[in-house]
C-alpha positions in Angstrom: 5.2 10.9 -16.6 7.3 12.7 -14.0 6.3 10.6 -10.9 8.8 12.4 -8.6 7.3 15.9 -9.2 3.7 14.6 -9.0 4.5 13.1 -5.6 6.2 16.3 -4.4 3.3 18.5 -5.5 0.3 16.4 -4.7 1.6 14.0 -2.0 0.3 11.1 -4.0 1.2 9.5 -7.3 -0.1 6.5 -9.2 2.3 4.3 -11.1 0.6 2.5 -14.0 1.1 -1.1 -14.8 3.3 -0.3 -17.8 5.8 1.5 -15.6 5.5 -0.8 -12.7 8.8 -2.4 -11.5 7.0 -5.7 -11.0 6.8 -8.3 -13.8 3.5 -9.9 -14.8 4.7 -13.1 -13.1 5.4 -11.2 -9.8 1.9 -9.6 -9.9 0.4 -13.0 -10.6 2.4 -14.6 -7.7 1.2 -11.8 -5.3 -2.5 -12.4 -6.3 -2.1 -16.2 -5.9 -0.8 -15.8 -2.4 -4.2 -14.5 -1.2 -5.7 -18.0 -1.2 -3.1 -19.5 1.2 -2.7 -16.8 3.8 -3.9 -17.0 7.3 -5.7 -13.7 7.9 -6.5 -11.7 11.0 -9.6 -9.6 11.2 -9.2 -5.9 11.9 -11.7 -3.8 13.7 -9.2 -0.9 14.2 -6.2 0.1 12.2 -2.7 0.8 13.5 -3.7 4.4 14.3 -6.8 3.2 16.1 -9.1 4.3 13.3 -12.2 2.2 12.7 -11.7 -0.5 10.1 -13.1 -3.7 8.8 -10.8 -5.9 6.7 -8.7 -9.0 6.8 -5.0 -8.7 6.8 -1.8 -10.8 6.9 1.3 -9.2 8.2 4.2 -10.0 5.9 6.5 -7.9 8.2 5.5 -6.5 11.5 6.7 -3.0 12.6 10.2 -2.9 14.0 10.4 -6.7 13.7 13.2 -8.4 11.7 11.2 -11.6 11.2 9.6 -12.0 7.8 6.3 -13.9 7.8 6.1 -14.4 4.0 9.5 -14.6 2.3 7.8 -14.9 -1.1 5.8 -11.7 -0.7 8.6 -9.8 0.9 11.1 -10.8 -1.8 8.8 -9.3 -4.4 7.7 -6.1 -2.5 11.2 -5.2 -1.2 13.3 -6.4 -4.0 16.4 -4.5 -5.2 14.5 -3.8 -8.4 11.6 -2.3 -6.6 13.8 -0.2 -4.2 15.9 1.1 -7.2 12.7 2.0 -9.0 11.4 4.0 -6.0 14.8 5.7 -5.6 15.1 6.6 -9.3 11.5 7.5 -10.1 10.3 8.9 -6.7 13.5 9.9 -4.9 12.8 7.5 -2.0 16.2 6.9 -0.5 17.6 3.4 -0.5 18.3 3.8 3.2 14.6 3.9 3.9 13.6 0.7 5.5 10.4 -1.2 4.7 9.2 -1.4 8.3 5.7 -2.8 7.9 4.2 -4.7 5.1 0.8 -6.4 5.0 -1.6 -8.0 2.5 -5.1 -6.5 2.8 -8.3 -8.4 1.8 -11.5 -6.3 1.7 -14.8 -8.1 1.3 -18.3 -6.6 0.9 -18.7 -3.9 3.5 -15.1 -3.7 4.5 -13.4 -0.3 4.8 -10.7 1.8 6.6 -11.7 5.1 8.2 -9.8 8.3 7.6 -6.3 8.3 9.2 -2.7 9.4 8.9 -0.1 6.6 8.7 2.7 8.5 10.3 0.6 8.7 13.5 1.4 5.0 14.0 5.1 5.7 13.5 6.5 9.2 13.2 9.3 8.0 11.0 7.1 6.7 8.3 7.5 8.8 5.2 5.9 6.8 2.4 2.9 4.5 2.2 2.9 2.2 -0.9 -0.2 0.3 -2.0 0.3 -2.4 -4.6 -3.1 -2.7 -6.3 -3.4 -6.5 -6.9 -6.8 -6.6 -8.5 -9.7 -4.4 -9.6 -12.6 -6.8 -9.7 -14.7 -5.1 -7.1 -17.0 -2.2 -6.7 -16.7 0.6 -4.2 -13.5 0.5 -2.1 -12.3 3.8 -3.4 -9.0 5.2 -1.9 -9.7 8.8 -0.8 -6.7 11.0 -0.3 -7.0 14.4 1.4 -3.9 16.1 0.0 -2.8 19.8 -0.3 -5.0 20.2 -3.4 -8.1 18.8 -1.7 -9.7 15.4 -1.7 -8.9 13.0 -4.6 -10.7 9.7 -5.2 -8.6 6.8 -6.6 -9.8 3.4 -7.9 -6.8 2.3 -9.7 -6.6 -0.5 -12.2 -5.1 -3.9 -11.3 -1.3 -4.0 -11.1 -0.8 -0.3 -10.5 1.0 1.2 -7.5 -0.3 4.1 -5.3 2.4 6.0 -3.4 1.3 8.5 -0.7 3.3 10.6 1.8 2.6 9.0 5.2 1.6 12.4 6.6 -1.5 12.7 4.3 -4.9 11.7 5.6 -6.6 9.0 3.6 -9.3 6.3 3.8 -10.8 3.3 2.0 -14.5 3.5 1.3 -16.6 0.4 1.8 -16.4 -2.3 -0.8 -19.8 -2.9 -2.4 -19.2 -6.0 -4.4 -16.3 -8.4 -5.0 -12.9 -8.5 -3.2 -10.3 -5.7 -3.0 -6.7 -7.0 -2.7 -3.8 -4.7 -2.0 -0.3 -5.2 -0.6 0.5 -2.2 1.6 4.1 -1.3 2.7 5.4 1.6 4.8 8.9 3.1 4.3 10.6 4.5 7.4 13.3 7.0 7.6 16.2 5.4 9.5 18.3 8.5 9.8 
């Protein structure tokens, strides 16, 4: 699949597990981290949209301190960055400015919002789909071709331009786990 042209045309692309730059061990390590993290409860997202979910900030915006070296070393590895450059044309100079682990329980959601409204320099929002053992929790994207609903399989990656509106519908059953990172243009 030509991920680069799909991202350019639609503003969103899904990278399946087979093409993912993460190894099975790295995916497993990410999933195992969810049991040991100290979460905050969100009532609003970073653009002040209504939300209900638990989150752990691996890296806070514009902060050099890393709050989980283990997660950060997987999500921002040279291998992952090279994959994004080669397959999606995301420049290596783009900085991973914010990264967080999201945990959605029954009823949790994130209302429609645009990520670049929290930081005008955000160009790409990347969701690492850690699991798929839940119902509901669809990721809706309002791109140039209209609304698309995504419920991606475990160990896939959803990349969206940060200027595109999107939301996460309420989880009906189970837990939805995603690691979400935002790439910022530093030029």
